[in-house]
N, C-alpha and C positions, 0 to 999 in steps of 0.2 A: 504494499500500500504506500503510495506516494506521499511524501510528507514535505511542507511549503516551510521554508525557512524565515519565516516573516519577522521583521525587527518586533520587539517586545513594544517599543516606543510607538509602532504604530497603531497597536491593538488596542493599548490605553487612550492614545488619541482618540482613535475612532469609537470607543466606550465613552469618552468624556464629551467627544463633541455632540454624542447624541443624548446626554446626560442620564447615563443609565451608569447603575452602580456593578459590580461583581455580582452581590447579590440578587438583584435582576435578571444575568444573565447567566448566573451559574446552573439553573436547573435546565437550562437547553444547551448549556457549554460546561459540562463539571471539570473539564481541564483547564479552563481559564486562568485560574491562578499559576498554573505549571505552564502554559503559555506564556503567561506575561512575566515570568521568571526565569526562563528559556529551559526551563526542565523537560518540557516537550515540545513537541510542536504539532499543528494542524496538518491534517489533511486537507487537499483543495476542495474537495466536497464540504468540508467544516468549514474553512476560512469564508466561501461562498455564503453559508449560511449564515457565518458571523456578520459578513458585509452587508446583508440583507437587515438582519436585525439591527445592524446600528446603523442602517440606512445610509451605508458609506460606499461609493464607486468601488468595486473589486479592485479595478486600477491601483488606486491610492494605497494600500495594502503590499504592494510589492516597489513602495518607492523607499531609497535609501533613509528618508526621515519624514516625519508629517509635515504636508503641502501647507502654505499659507492659504486662508481662503477671505480674503478682506470684502469686507460687505460693499456691490458696485455702488451704492447710491450714502451719501453722507448720513453717518448714525447721530441721533440726537436723545437716543435715550441714556436713561439713568435709571438705577435702582440702587434706593437707600444712600442717592447722593454720589455714587460710583459709577463709573462708564462700564457697560457691558461690554467684554472683550471678546468672547466667543460667540458668533451663531450659531444656532442650533440649524442639521439638515434642515427641517421641516421650513423655518423662516428661509433658508438660502434656496430650496427649492420652489418656495411661493414667488419671491423676488422674482427669478429665473424665468418663472411660467408666465408672470406679469409681463416681464419683458419681451418676452418673446409673442405675447399678446398685443403688448401695445407696438412693438415694430410691425406686425402683419397689419394692425387697423389703420396706421399711419402710412403706410403703403395703399391700401385701400382707398381711404380718405383721400389721397392725393389723384389716385386713378380716376375716382368718381368725382373729381373737382370739388372738393369740400374744400373751402378757404380755411387758411389760419385763422384760429381763435383769438381776438383782440386782447381778451382780458387775460390771457396767459403772460405773466411777467409782464403786467401793465403795474404793479406797484412794487415800493420800495420800503425798507421798515421805517423810512423817514416819514413816512404818509401816517397821517391820523389812523389809528383804529376805527373810530367813529365813522368817517368817511369812506374808509374801507369797506368795512360792514355794509353802508347803504348801496354802494355802487355792487357789491354781492348781491345784495336783498334784491336790487332792479333787476340783475341779468340773472339770475334764478327763478327769479318769480316766488319767494319765499319771504313775504313781507306777511306782517301780523294779521292783514285782510285776507290772505290769501290762507294761513293758516286758522282762521277762525270756524271754517266749516269742518275740519277734520274733528270726530268727535273726541279724540284720543291724542295724546302725545306721539304714541306708537304708531297712529295712524299717521299723525306729521311726517315724522320719520321717515316711514314709506314713501310719502309726496316728496320730502325733501330728496332723497336719491331719485326719484322719478324726474325732478326738476333739474336736478344736476345732470342727469343723463341727456334729459331733451336741449339743453345747453352746449353739448359735446363732451360730457367728463364722462370717461368710462369710469363708473363705480362698481368695484367688485366688492360682493361683503360674502365671505366664507370662515366658518371655524376650521375648515379642514384643509391639508396639501389637495391641491384640482378636487375630485371627487373621491378621495380615500376617506372614508370614515374610520380608517383604524388610525390615521395619524392627525391627531387634534391639534389646533395650535393652539400656544400658550399665552394667555391674553399678560400673565406676566413679564413675559418675554418682548411681544409689543403689544401697541395695540392699532397701529396700522400705519401706511406709509404713502407718501406721492412721488410718482415718475411723471414729472415735468416734459410736455412737447406739444407744441404748439398747433397740431393737429389730431393729436390723442393724448390729451393732459388722462392721465390716471390715478384715481383712489381708490386704495384696497383696505379696507376695514376687518378688523379681526371678529368675525360672527362669534366667535367662542365667548368674546365678553359679555359683560351685558347690554341687554338694549339701550340702558338709560345711560351708559359711557360711549355705545355706538355713536347716539346724536352729535357730543361734544367732538369724538375723533373722526367724524365725517365733516365739521364746520374748520377744525382744524388745520385737517389737510388740503381741505377746500383754500385756506389762505397760503397753503404754501404755493398750489397751483398761480392764483394768482401774485404773489411774490415772484413765482417763477423758479423756485427752487425745492429740487427733490429733496427726501428726507424720509427717514424710517424713525419714527416718534413712539414715545409712550407715555406723552401728556395727556391730563385729565382735568378735570373741570376743578379741582383742590389743588393741582401744582401750581408753584410759581416759580418757573426753570428759570434758571442763571443764563443759560444762552439767550442773547439777543433775539435770536431769529425765533426759537421757539415762544420765547416771552412776548413776540409781539403777534404772533400766531395763534398764541392763547388767548389774546385782548382782543383780537378781530373776531374768533369764533365766538366769545362768550358774548361779545356787542350783535354779531351777526345773531345771534339765536334770543336774547333778550336784552333790548336797547336799556341802557342804564336809566337814562332820564326817564323812560317810561315805567322802569321799576322802581323808581323813587316814587313817581307820582302816584303809584299804585298801594303806596304803604300805608296801613293803618295802625294809628297810634295805639297802643297797649293790646293790639290781638295777639293772641297766643301763636307762636313760633310755628305750630305743626296747621294751623289754620291757613297762615301766610304763607306755607310752603305750598301747600293743596292748591289754596287760592291762585296763586300764580303760576303754578304748574299747568292750571287748566287756563289759565287768561293766555299765557306765550304757548301753548303745547312743547314744551318742553320737559323734559325730565326733571325730578326734583333734585338733582345734583347739581342741575346746572342753574335752579333757583338759587339753592345753597348759596354756591359762589358770587351770585350775582347779588344778593343780601350781605355778603362780605364787602364786594364792590363798593356797594352802597353804602357802608359803614354801618350798616343796622346789626350786624352780628360782631363781635371781636374774633382775634384771631383765636382765641381757645374756644368761644362758643361755638364758631364755624367749625375748628376741628372735632370736639366732640359731639356736634349735629351731624356733619358728615360721616364720621364713622359709624353713628347709630343708624343712619338711612342705607348706609352701606349694606350691613346686617339685615334690615328689613327687606331689602331688596333681595339679597342672597338668598332669604327662606322663603322666597316666592319658588312655587313649583315649576318649572319651565313646560310647556306643551308639546306634544309629540311631534316629530317631524312631519314637514307639510308635503304637498305635491312634490314629486322630484323634478318635473320639468321648472316648476315655478321658482324651486329652490336653484338648480343648474345654471339657469338664467341670470337670476341675481351672484350668483359664486361667480359669473365671468361677465355681470353686466348685459343687460338687456339692449343695449346698443349696439356689443360687440357680438353677442349673438345673432341681431338680427343681421349684420352684415356679414357675419362667416357663413351661416346658413344660406343666404343670398349667393355669394359667390361660390360655393360650393356645389349648389345645385344648377348654376350657371357655367360651371367645368372650370374656371378661373382658381378654384383651390382645389386640391386633391382631398379625396374624404381621407385617407390615412394623415393626412396633416390637419384637419380639420376635428376627428376623433381627438388627436394629442391636445390640441389646446381647449376641448371643451371637457377632456376627462371622460370621454366614454369609448365603450368598444365596440358597440352594436349599430349595423344600419338601422335596425329596426327603433333604436332608442333615438337615433339621431331624426330618424324621418318623424318621430311622434313631438321630438322638440321641436320641430320645424312647424308642425303642423299646432303646436300651442303657439306660437309667434305669429301666426296668421299666414304659413303659405303654403301651397298649392302642393304638396308632396306625394 
């Protein structure tokens, strides 16, 4: 039986990269400790299984030393105030997948004569967040009047995504890598990212995060689009980033969702905090977390009171049981963005894109699934 002389450092690198411990891997690889100490060597079949388990390209394990895997976009994430050094394979694969989709759509937009989007990169961090938010609301059609017809803030979030899609932005919301439900994305690693392009701006939202967090993430990443700055982020309504770009995007996002002057005008003296939060969440059709942030910005809450209330609200939201999964085809369209899905189905049916390439970018494997997706998007398939 052929053994492979793989360097122990590569085995450890693959395990740590996948954020797996030896205890998690030893049931399937009982000799892992021996492999890592060079007391034994795996067979080729065992090494291939180990590569799959750690989501590592098999070729990497034959290198003389662990490869560098720099993120392809600026990284503005922090965890407990420290930069996160090593991205997981799930995060890397998600970014690479989105870059491929963006590249395809950019070519499609150019071939079909779609003009460059003027709002992409139209702002700088010197611009006043209040003015930037006003322009964004106008471009997106997501002002307070438009939200008034939404019965809940979760419905407003759905409309927010649709309006961004209509404006020309590819908004992808997914909690897994492609369509692989066994590869769940970790909200503690990242909440979203923006890939800037004048014809195919793309915003990815970690769908494994809470709905309440997703609304702020979407607004934050859209601010990156207007700034013209691609970025990987983990900002939320609570954070006050030290980076100038992230701080600016957070301020724009908060103003976009709940204009501070309107929030101040809505405050009622001596009203209990819980009632204020619920009332303003209904008024602005945003999450309660966003309202808490705006109450702090309006100096209605002290920092200590804000932190305490935010922690309590996070616990309350975490206790709410999530519903079961929805329609597969609606979910797939949301994961890749309806704009992208429509364009890819159209191009494939017209023979300009290979079915093989379409399947890969959509994360599906069967012709029947593709055809049903097309019908769900109102194509005659």
